[in-house]
C-alpha positions as CSV (number, residue, x, y, z in Angstrom):
1,M,106.1,75.8,140.6
2,S,103.4,77.0,138.2
3,D,103.7,78.9,135.0
4,N,102.2,82.0,136.7
5,D,104.8,82.4,139.4
6,D,106.6,85.2,137.5
7,I,103.4,87.1,136.6
8,E,102.4,89.9,139.0
9,V,98.6,89.9,139.3
10,E,96.7,92.5,141.3
11,S,94.1,91.1,143.6
12,D,90.7,92.7,144.1
13,E,91.8,94.0,147.5
14,E,94.7,96.0,145.9
15,Q,92.6,97.8,143.3
16,P,91.0,101.1,144.5
17,R,87.3,101.2,145.2
18,F,85.5,104.3,144.0
19,Q,82.4,105.5,145.6
20,S,81.2,107.6,142.7
21,A,82.0,108.5,139.1
22,A,83.5,111.7,140.4
23,D,86.0,109.7,142.5
24,K,86.9,107.6,139.5
25,R,87.4,110.7,137.4
26,A,89.5,112.4,140.1
27,H,91.7,109.3,140.3
28,H,92.0,109.1,136.5
29,N,92.9,112.8,136.4
30,A,95.6,112.4,139.0
31,L,97.1,109.4,137.1
32,E,97.1,111.4,133.9
33,R,98.7,114.4,135.6
34,K,101.4,112.2,136.9
35,R,102.0,110.7,133.4
36,R,102.2,114.2,131.8
37,D,104.7,115.3,134.5
38,H,106.9,112.3,133.8
39,I,106.9,113.1,130.1
40,K,107.7,116.8,130.8
41,D,110.6,115.8,133.1
42,S,111.9,113.4,130.4
43,F,111.9,116.2,127.9
44,H,113.7,118.5,130.3
45,S,116.4,115.7,130.8
46,L,116.7,115.3,127.1
47,R,117.0,119.1,126.6
48,D,119.7,119.3,129.3
49,S,121.7,116.5,127.7
50,V,122.2,118.5,124.4
51,P,125.0,121.0,125.0
52,S,123.5,123.8,122.8
53,L,120.2,123.6,124.7
54,Q,121.4,123.2,128.3
55,G,119.5,125.4,130.7
56,E,117.1,126.9,128.1
57,K,113.7,127.6,129.4
58,G,110.4,126.9,127.5
59,T,111.9,124.9,124.7
60,K,109.1,123.3,122.7
61,T,109.3,119.6,121.7
62,K,109.6,120.4,118.0
63,L,112.5,122.7,118.7
64,T,114.2,120.2,121.0
65,L,114.2,117.1,118.9
66,P,116.0,118.2,115.7
67,P,119.2,119.2,117.6
68,V,119.1,115.9,119.5
69,F,119.1,114.0,116.2
70,L,121.9,116.2,114.9
71,Y,123.8,115.8,118.1
72,E,123.5,112.0,118.0
73,H,124.4,111.9,114.3
74,L,121.1,110.2,113.5
75,P,119.0,110.9,110.5
76,L,116.1,113.2,111.2
77,P,112.9,111.2,110.9
78,T,110.4,112.3,108.3
79,V,107.3,113.7,110.0
80,F,104.1,114.0,108.2
81,C,101.6,116.6,109.4
82,H,98.0,116.3,108.5
83,G,96.2,119.5,109.1
């Protein structure tokens, strides 16, 4: 048994081969879209877990987070905006 038995390594055969820069860009865009959708779904789940925000549509992140901190009895973090 080697030290690398528990490390998952992708072989060259498993990595996608791109024919052009456009294919690579399209693949990257698809991965980024999937990442953003996951973040959006996470915020929807978070919003729905706060009783005062359940079912609201179009709640912005900055409007969702303060009630979550109040709901959980956690101090609201200090946010510095540089603009």
